[in-house]
Structures are given as structure tokens and as C-alpha cells.
N, CA, C, O and the ligand as a Tripos MOL2 file, in Angstrom:
@<TRIPOS>MOLECULE
protein
  205   203    52     0     0
PROTEIN
NO_CHARGES

@<TRIPOS>ATOM
      1 N         182.8060   80.5860  186.6440 N.3       1 MET1
      2 CA        182.8980   79.1960  186.6170 C.3       1 MET1
      3 C         181.4770   78.4680  186.5540 C.2       1 MET1
      4 O         180.4910   78.9280  187.1300 O.2       1 MET1
      5 N         181.4630   77.4650  185.9150 N.am      2 SER2
      6 CA        180.1580   76.8070  185.7720 C.3       2 SER2
      7 C         180.3410   75.3300  186.2360 C.2       2 SER2
      8 O         181.0030   74.5050  185.6060 O.2       2 SER2
      9 N         179.7280   75.0980  187.3260 N.am      3 SER3
     10 CA        179.6980   73.6830  187.8780 C.3       3 SER3
     11 C         178.5330   72.9270  187.4680 C.2       3 SER3
     12 O         177.4230   73.4110  187.6840 O.2       3 SER3
     13 N         178.6420   71.8480  186.9260 N.am      4 LYS4
     14 CA        177.3960   71.1040  186.4660 C.3       4 LYS4
     15 C         177.1490   69.9810  187.5520 C.2       4 LYS4
     16 O         178.0170   69.2160  187.9680 O.2       4 LYS4
     17 N         175.8860   70.0060  187.9230 N.am      5 PHE5
     18 CA        175.4130   68.9690  188.8860 C.3       5 PHE5
     19 C         174.3480   68.1410  188.3000 C.2       5 PHE5
     20 O         173.4880   68.6250  187.5650 O.2       5 PHE5
     21 N         174.3980   66.8760  188.6240 N.am      6 VAL6
     22 CA        173.2070   66.0930  188.3170 C.3       6 VAL6
     23 C         172.7250   65.4720  189.5350 C.2       6 VAL6
     24 O         173.4900   65.2870  190.4820 O.2       6 VAL6
     25 N         171.4310   65.1200  189.5700 N.am      7 GLN7
     26 CA        170.8030   64.6650  190.8500 C.3       7 GLN7
     27 C         170.6070   63.1540  190.7380 C.2       7 GLN7
     28 O         170.0600   62.6440  189.7610 O.2       7 GLN7
     29 N         171.0600   62.4780  191.7450 N.am      8 CYS8
     30 CA        170.8320   61.0480  191.8190 C.3       8 CYS8
     31 C         169.2990   60.7710  191.7620 C.2       8 CYS8
     32 O         168.5390   61.3390  192.5470 O.2       8 CYS8
     33 N         168.8870   59.9530  190.8890 N.am      9 GLU9
     34 CA        167.3890   59.7730  190.7530 C.3       9 GLU9
     35 C         166.8020   58.9770  191.8770 C.2       9 GLU9
     36 O         165.5850   58.9920  192.0630 O.2       9 GLU9
     37 N         167.5740   58.3150  192.5990 N.am     10 PHE10
     38 CA        167.0320   57.5580  193.7440 C.3      10 PHE10
     39 C         167.0160   58.2760  195.0290 C.2      10 PHE10
     40 O         165.9810   58.3520  195.6910 O.2      10 PHE10
     41 N         168.1900   58.8350  195.4270 N.am     11 CYS11
     42 CA        168.2380   59.4330  196.7530 C.3      11 CYS11
     43 C         168.2660   60.9780  196.6990 C.2      11 CYS11
     44 O         168.1980   61.6280  197.7420 O.2      11 CYS11
     45 N         168.3690   61.5750  195.4730 N.am     12 LYS12
     46 CA        168.3450   62.9700  195.2330 C.3      12 LYS12
     47 C         169.6230   63.6640  195.6290 C.2      12 LYS12
     48 O         169.6340   64.8940  195.6920 O.2      12 LYS12
     49 N         170.6650   62.9780  195.8910 N.am     13 THR13
     50 CA        172.0160   63.5810  196.1980 C.3      13 THR13
     51 C         172.5140   64.2120  194.9280 C.2      13 THR13
     52 O         172.4070   63.6590  193.8340 O.2      13 THR13
     53 N         173.0730   65.4190  195.1180 N.am     14 GLU14
     54 CA        173.6200   66.1180  193.9720 C.3      14 GLU14
     55 C         175.1090   65.6330  193.7450 C.2      14 GLU14
     56 O         175.9630   65.6290  194.6320 O.2      14 GLU14
     57 N         175.3000   65.2370  192.4770 N.am     15 VAL15
     58 CA        176.6440   64.6740  192.0910 C.3      15 VAL15
     59 C         177.2780   65.6920  191.0810 C.2      15 VAL15
     60 O         176.6760   66.0990  190.0870 O.2      15 VAL15
     61 N         178.5240   66.0570  191.4230 N.am     16 SER16
     62 CA        179.1840   66.9410  190.4860 C.3      16 SER16
     63 C         179.7760   66.2150  189.2950 C.2      16 SER16
     64 O         180.3610   65.1380  189.4020 O.2      16 SER16
     65 N         179.6050   66.8220  188.2270 N.am     17 LEU17
     66 CA        180.0970   66.2650  186.9360 C.3      17 LEU17
     67 C         181.5780   66.7260  186.6950 C.2      17 LEU17
     68 O         182.2960   66.1700  185.8640 O.2      17 LEU17
     69 N         181.9850   67.7640  187.4630 N.am     18 ASP18
     70 CA        183.2990   68.3780  187.2000 C.3      18 ASP18
     71 C         184.4650   67.4540  187.6740 C.2      18 ASP18
     72 O         185.4040   67.1790  186.9270 O.2      18 ASP18
     73 N         184.3670   67.0190  188.8650 N.am     19 SER19
     74 CA        185.4730   66.2740  189.5600 C.3      19 SER19
     75 C         185.9200   65.1160  188.7270 C.2      19 SER19
     76 O         187.0700   65.0680  188.2910 O.2      19 SER19
     77 N         185.0720   64.2190  188.5060 N.am     20 CYS20
     78 CA        185.5200   62.9640  187.8300 C.3      20 CYS20
     79 C         184.2790   62.4130  187.0630 C.2      20 CYS20
     80 O         183.1490   62.3830  187.5490 O.2      20 CYS20
     81 N         184.6120   61.9760  185.8010 N.am     21 GLU21
     82 CA        183.5530   61.4160  185.0210 C.3      21 GLU21
     83 C         182.9320   60.1250  185.6590 C.2      21 GLU21
     84 O         181.7760   59.7830  185.4120 O.2      21 GLU21
     85 N         183.7730   59.4230  186.5000 N.am     22 PHE22
     86 CA        183.4560   58.1960  187.0810 C.3      22 PHE22
     87 C         182.9840   58.3620  188.4630 C.2      22 PHE22
     88 O         182.7510   57.3740  189.1590 O.2      22 PHE22
     89 N         182.8210   59.6360  188.9230 N.am     23 ALA23
     90 CA        182.3230   59.8340  190.3150 C.3      23 ALA23
     91 C         180.7840   59.5660  190.3210 C.2      23 ALA23
     92 O         180.1860   59.3190  191.3680 O.2      23 ALA23
     93 N         180.1970   59.6230  189.1510 N.am     24 LYS24
     94 CA        178.7560   59.3110  189.1550 C.3      24 LYS24
     95 C         178.4690   58.0060  188.3900 C.2      24 LYS24
     96 O         179.2640   57.5880  187.5480 O.2      24 LYS24
     97 N         177.3870   57.4020  188.6760 N.am     25 TYR25
     98 CA        177.0880   56.1300  188.0590 C.3      25 TYR25
     99 C         175.8840   56.2580  187.1480 C.2      25 TYR25
    100 O         174.8050   56.6060  187.6270 O.2      25 TYR25
    101 N         176.0140   56.0030  185.9020 N.am     26 HIS26
    102 CA        174.7990   56.0730  184.9740 C.3      26 HIS26
    103 C         174.5660   54.7810  184.2280 C.2      26 HIS26
    104 O         175.4690   53.9940  183.9430 O.2      26 HIS26
    105 N         173.3140   54.6230  183.9360 N.am     27 THR27
    106 CA        172.9830   53.4380  183.2650 C.3      27 THR27
    107 C         171.8000   53.6920  182.2970 C.2      27 THR27
    108 O         171.0630   54.6640  182.4590 O.2      27 THR27
    109 N         171.6350   52.8360  181.3240 N.am     28 ILE28
    110 CA        170.5890   53.0440  180.3010 C.3      28 ILE28
    111 C         169.4930   52.0770  180.5960 C.2      28 ILE28
    112 O         169.6900   50.8620  180.5660 O.2      28 ILE28
    113 N         168.3340   52.6150  180.8810 N.am     29 ILE29
    114 CA        167.1030   51.7590  181.1110 C.3      29 ILE29
    115 C         166.0580   52.1170  180.1690 C.2      29 ILE29
    116 O         165.6080   53.2630  180.1330 O.2      29 ILE29
    117 N         165.6020   51.0780  179.3150 N.am     30 ASP30
    118 CA        164.6870   51.3570  178.2850 C.3      30 ASP30
    119 C         165.0720   52.5230  177.3280 C.2      30 ASP30
    120 O         164.2330   53.3290  176.9260 O.2      30 ASP30
    121 N         166.3810   52.5670  176.9880 N.am     31 GLY31
    122 CA        166.8820   53.5260  176.0560 C.3      31 GLY31
    123 C         166.9790   54.9470  176.5970 C.2      31 GLY31
    124 O         167.2340   55.8890  175.8460 O.2      31 GLY31
    125 N         166.7760   55.0930  177.8930 N.am     32 LYS32
    126 CA        166.8330   56.4150  178.5560 C.3      32 LYS32
    127 C         167.9880   56.4010  179.5810 C.2      32 LYS32
    128 O         168.1440   55.4280  180.3190 O.2      32 LYS32
    129 N         168.8180   57.5080  179.6270 N.am     33 GLU33
    130 CA        169.9020   57.5500  180.4720 C.3      33 GLU33
    131 C         169.4510   57.9020  181.8520 C.2      33 GLU33
    132 O         168.7220   58.8860  181.9780 O.2      33 GLU33
    133 N         169.8120   57.1890  182.9290 N.am     34 HIS34
    134 CA        169.5920   57.5300  184.2950 C.3      34 HIS34
    135 C         170.7890   57.6940  185.0630 C.2      34 HIS34
    136 O         171.7260   56.9050  184.9480 O.2      34 HIS34
    137 N         170.8140   58.7920  185.9330 N.am     35 VAL35
    138 CA        172.0150   59.1390  186.5710 C.3      35 VAL35
    139 C         171.8570   58.8210  188.1430 C.2      35 VAL35
    140 O         170.8430   59.1520  188.7560 O.2      35 VAL35
    141 N         172.7750   58.2540  188.6550 N.am     36 PHE36
    142 CA        172.7530   57.9170  190.1880 C.3      36 PHE36
    143 C         174.1030   58.3310  190.8120 C.2      36 PHE36
    144 O         175.0710   58.6080  190.1040 O.2      36 PHE36
    145 N         174.1360   58.3650  192.1470 N.am     37 CYS37
    146 CA        175.3810   58.7590  192.7670 C.3      37 CYS37
    147 C         176.2710   57.5700  192.9480 C.2      37 CYS37
    148 O         177.4660   57.7240  193.2010 O.2      37 CYS37
    149 N         175.7140   56.3660  192.8250 N.am     38 CYS38
    150 CA        176.4850   55.1890  193.0670 C.3      38 CYS38
    151 C         175.6900   53.8690  192.5520 C.2      38 CYS38
    152 O         174.4870   53.8990  192.2910 O.2      38 CYS38
    153 N         176.3900   52.8630  192.4500 N.am     39 VAL39
    154 CA        175.7510   51.7110  191.8830 C.3      39 VAL39
    155 C         174.6030   51.1220  192.6860 C.2      39 VAL39
    156 O         173.6630   50.5530  192.1310 O.2      39 VAL39
    157 N         174.6980   51.2740  194.0480 N.am     40 LYS40
    158 CA        173.6820   50.8550  194.9340 C.3      40 LYS40
    159 C         172.3470   51.4670  194.7290 C.2      40 LYS40
    160 O         171.3200   50.7900  194.7650 O.2      40 LYS40
    161 N         172.3560   52.7870  194.5070 N.am     41 CYS41
    162 CA        171.1760   53.5600  194.1520 C.3      41 CYS41
    163 C         170.5950   53.0730  192.8080 C.2      41 CYS41
    164 O         169.3820   52.8960  192.7010 O.2      41 CYS41
    165 N         171.4200   52.8600  191.8070 N.am     42 ALA42
    166 CA        171.0100   52.3590  190.5880 C.3      42 ALA42
    167 C         170.2950   51.0420  190.6740 C.2      42 ALA42
    168 O         169.2310   50.8250  190.0930 O.2      42 ALA42
    169 N         170.9260   50.1760  191.4230 N.am     43 GLN43
    170 CA        170.2890   48.8030  191.5440 C.3      43 GLN43
    171 C         168.8880   48.8960  192.2960 C.2      43 GLN43
    172 O         167.9260   48.2090  191.9520 O.2      43 GLN43
    173 N         168.8520   49.7970  193.3440 N.am     44 LYS44
    174 CA        167.6560   49.9350  194.1490 C.3      44 LYS44
    175 C         166.5260   50.5340  193.3070 C.2      44 LYS44
    176 O         165.3660   50.1430  193.4340 O.2      44 LYS44
    177 N         166.9010   51.5220  192.4160 N.am     45 ASP45
    178 CA        165.9090   52.1960  191.5290 C.3      45 ASP45
    179 C         165.4270   51.2430  190.5100 C.2      45 ASP45
    180 O         164.2400   51.2610  190.1830 O.2      45 ASP45
    181 N         166.3390   50.3370  189.9380 N.am     46 GLU46
    182 CA        166.0740   49.4220  188.9540 C.3      46 GLU46
    183 C         165.0260   48.4360  189.4300 C.2      46 GLU46
    184 O         164.1030   48.1260  188.6770 O.2      46 GLU46
    185 N         165.1330   47.9190  190.6840 N.am     47 LYS47
    186 CA        164.2250   46.9980  191.2900 C.3      47 LYS47
    187 C         162.8030   47.6610  191.5930 C.2      47 LYS47
    188 O         161.7400   47.0450  191.5090 O.2      47 LYS47
    189 N         162.9320   49.0160  191.9590 N.am     48 LYS48
    190 CA        161.6990   49.6850  192.2240 C.3      48 LYS48
    191 C         160.8730   49.8240  191.0110 C.2      48 LYS48
    192 O         159.6450   49.7340  191.0330 O.2      48 LYS48
    193 N         161.6180   50.0600  189.8830 N.am     49 THR49
    194 CA        160.8990   50.1980  188.5710 C.3      49 THR49
    195 C         160.3120   48.9600  188.0580 C.2      49 THR49
    196 O         159.2770   48.9740  187.3920 O.2      49 THR49
    197 N         160.9840   47.8310  188.3680 N.am     50 LYS50
    198 CA        160.5560   46.5680  187.7620 C.3      50 LYS50
    199 C         159.3350   45.9500  188.5210 C.2      50 LYS50
    200 O         158.4060   45.3640  187.9650 O.2      50 LYS50
    201 N         159.4650   46.1650  189.8910 N.am     51 GLU51
    202 CA        158.3660   45.5690  190.6650 C.3      51 GLU51
    203 C         157.0510   46.3330  190.6740 C.2      51 GLU51
    204 O         156.0870   45.8950  191.3010 O.2      51 GLU51
    205 ZN        171.9360   58.0070  195.3360 Zn       52 ZN52
@<TRIPOS>BOND
     1     1     2 1
     2     2     3 1
     3     3     4 2
     4     3     5 am
     5     5     6 1
     6     6     7 1
     7     7     8 2
     8     7     9 am
     9     9    10 1
    10    10    11 1
    11    11    12 2
    12    11    13 am
    13    13    14 1
    14    14    15 1
    15    15    16 2
    16    15    17 am
    17    17    18 1
    18    18    19 1
    19    19    20 2
    20    19    21 am
    21    21    22 1
    22    22    23 1
    23    23    24 2
    24    23    25 am
    25    25    26 1
    26    26    27 1
    27    27    28 2
    28    27    29 am
    29    29    30 1
    30    30    31 1
    31    31    32 2
    32    31    33 am
    33    33    34 1
    34    34    35 1
    35    35    36 2
    36    35    37 am
    37    37    38 1
    38    38    39 1
    39    39    40 2
    40    39    41 am
    41    41    42 1
    42    42    43 1
    43    43    44 2
    44    43    45 am
    45    45    46 1
    46    46    47 1
    47    47    48 2
    48    47    49 am
    49    49    50 1
    50    50    51 1
    51    51    52 2
    52    51    53 am
    53    53    54 1
    54    54    55 1
    55    55    56 2
    56    55    57 am
    57    57    58 1
    58    58    59 1
    59    59    60 2
    60    59    61 am
    61    61    62 1
    62    62    63 1
    63    63    64 2
    64    63    65 am
    65    65    66 1
    66    66    67 1
    67    67    68 2
    68    67    69 am
    69    69    70 1
    70    70    71 1
    71    71    72 2
    72    71    73 am
    73    73    74 1
    74    74    75 1
    75    75    76 2
    76    75    77 am
    77    77    78 1
    78    78    79 1
    79    79    80 2
    80    79    81 am
    81    81    82 1
    82    82    83 1
    83    83    84 2
    84    83    85 am
    85    85    86 1
    86    86    87 1
    87    87    88 2
    88    87    89 am
    89    89    90 1
    90    90    91 1
    91    91    92 2
    92    91    93 am
    93    93    94 1
    94    94    95 1
    95    95    96 2
    96    95    97 am
    97    97    98 1
    98    98    99 1
    99    99   100 2
   100    99   101 am
   101   101   102 1
   102   102   103 1
   103   103   104 2
   104   103   105 am
   105   105   106 1
   106   106   107 1
   107   107   108 2
   108   107   109 am
   109   109   110 1
   110   110   111 1
   111   111   112 2
   112   111   113 am
   113   113   114 1
   114   114   115 1
   115   115   116 2
   116   115   117 am
   117   117   118 1
   118   118   119 1
   119   119   120 2
   120   119   121 am
   121   121   122 1
   122   122   123 1
   123   123   124 2
   124   123   125 am
   125   125   126 1
   126   126   127 1
   127   127   128 2
   128   127   129 am
   129   129   130 1
   130   130   131 1
   131   131   132 2
   132   131   133 am
   133   133   134 1
   134   134   135 1
   135   135   136 2
   136   135   137 am
   137   137   138 1
   138   138   139 1
   139   139   140 2
   140   139   141 am
   141   141   142 1
   142   142   143 1
   143   143   144 2
   144   143   145 am
   145   145   146 1
   146   146   147 1
   147   147   148 2
   148   147   149 am
   149   149   150 1
   150   150   151 1
   151   151   152 2
   152   151   153 am
   153   153   154 1
   154   154   155 1
   155   155   156 2
   156   155   157 am
   157   157   158 1
   158   158   159 1
   159   159   160 2
   160   159   161 am
   161   161   162 1
   162   162   163 1
   163   163   164 2
   164   163   165 am
   165   165   166 1
   166   166   167 1
   167   167   168 2
   168   167   169 am
   169   169   170 1
   170   170   171 1
   171   171   172 2
   172   171   173 am
   173   173   174 1
   174   174   175 1
   175   175   176 2
   176   175   177 am
   177   177   178 1
   178   178   179 1
   179   179   180 2
   180   179   181 am
   181   181   182 1
   182   182   183 1
   183   183   184 2
   184   183   185 am
   185   185   186 1
   186   186   187 1
   187   187   188 2
   188   187   189 am
   189   189   190 1
   190   190   191 1
   191   191   192 2
   192   191   193 am
   193   193   194 1
   194   194   195 1
   195   195   196 2
   196   195   197 am
   197   197   198 1
   198   198   199 1
   199   199   200 2
   200   199   201 am
   201   201   202 1
   202   202   203 1
   203   203   204 2
@<TRIPOS>SUBSTRUCTURE
     1 MET1         2 RESIDUE 1 A MET
     2 SER2         6 RESIDUE 1 A SER
     3 SER3        10 RESIDUE 1 A SER
     4 LYS4        14 RESIDUE 1 A LYS
     5 PHE5        18 RESIDUE 1 A PHE
     6 VAL6        22 RESIDUE 1 A VAL
     7 GLN7        26 RESIDUE 1 A GLN
     8 CYS8        30 RESIDUE 1 A CYS
     9 GLU9        34 RESIDUE 1 A GLU
    10 PHE10       38 RESIDUE 1 A PHE
    11 CYS11       42 RESIDUE 1 A CYS
    12 LYS12       46 RESIDUE 1 A LYS
    13 THR13       50 RESIDUE 1 A THR
    14 GLU14       54 RESIDUE 1 A GLU
    15 VAL15       58 RESIDUE 1 A VAL
    16 SER16       62 RESIDUE 1 A SER
    17 LEU17       66 RESIDUE 1 A LEU
    18 ASP18       70 RESIDUE 1 A ASP
    19 SER19       74 RESIDUE 1 A SER
    20 CYS20       78 RESIDUE 1 A CYS
    21 GLU21       82 RESIDUE 1 A GLU
    22 PHE22       86 RESIDUE 1 A PHE
    23 ALA23       90 RESIDUE 1 A ALA
    24 LYS24       94 RESIDUE 1 A LYS
    25 TYR25       98 RESIDUE 1 A TYR
    26 HIS26      102 RESIDUE 1 A HIS
    27 THR27      106 RESIDUE 1 A THR
    28 ILE28      110 RESIDUE 1 A ILE
    29 ILE29      114 RESIDUE 1 A ILE
    30 ASP30      118 RESIDUE 1 A ASP
    31 GLY31      122 RESIDUE 1 A GLY
    32 LYS32      126 RESIDUE 1 A LYS
    33 GLU33      130 RESIDUE 1 A GLU
    34 HIS34      134 RESIDUE 1 A HIS
    35 VAL35      138 RESIDUE 1 A VAL
    36 PHE36      142 RESIDUE 1 A PHE
    37 CYS37      146 RESIDUE 1 A CYS
    38 CYS38      150 RESIDUE 1 A CYS
    39 VAL39      154 RESIDUE 1 A VAL
    40 LYS40      158 RESIDUE 1 A LYS
    41 CYS41      162 RESIDUE 1 A CYS
    42 ALA42      166 RESIDUE 1 A ALA
    43 GLN43      170 RESIDUE 1 A GLN
    44 LYS44      174 RESIDUE 1 A LYS
    45 ASP45      178 RESIDUE 1 A ASP
    46 GLU46      182 RESIDUE 1 A GLU
    47 LYS47      186 RESIDUE 1 A LYS
    48 LYS48      190 RESIDUE 1 A LYS
    49 THR49      194 RESIDUE 1 A THR
    50 LYS50      198 RESIDUE 1 A LYS
    51 GLU51      202 RESIDUE 1 A GLU
    52 ZN52       205 GROUP 0 **** ****
């Protein structure tokens, strides 16, 4: 079995890609895909990058 995990770029939580495609949150910033465990982490990371 091969389980794929991605790491939330903000809090470093490992998120499984197997269970559900929508279990993770991803967004495109400056043409690059960023993966987060939830929308809150995405928003926090986005603020961190802009400031
Ligand atoms: Zn997170």
C-alpha cells in the first residue's frame, strides 16, 4: 500500500491525500501550489508571506 502524505506548509501537520481530495486545502500563490491542512493555515501563511 502506498499512502501519500503532504505536509501543511504552515503548521507542518501531515495530511493524507488518500482519504479525501477535499480533506486538504490547497491554493495557488504566485503560480505555485501551496498545500495546507485547512483554510485557516492557508490564510495565516498568506498574511505571513505578504507582510
Ligand atoms: Zn495546518
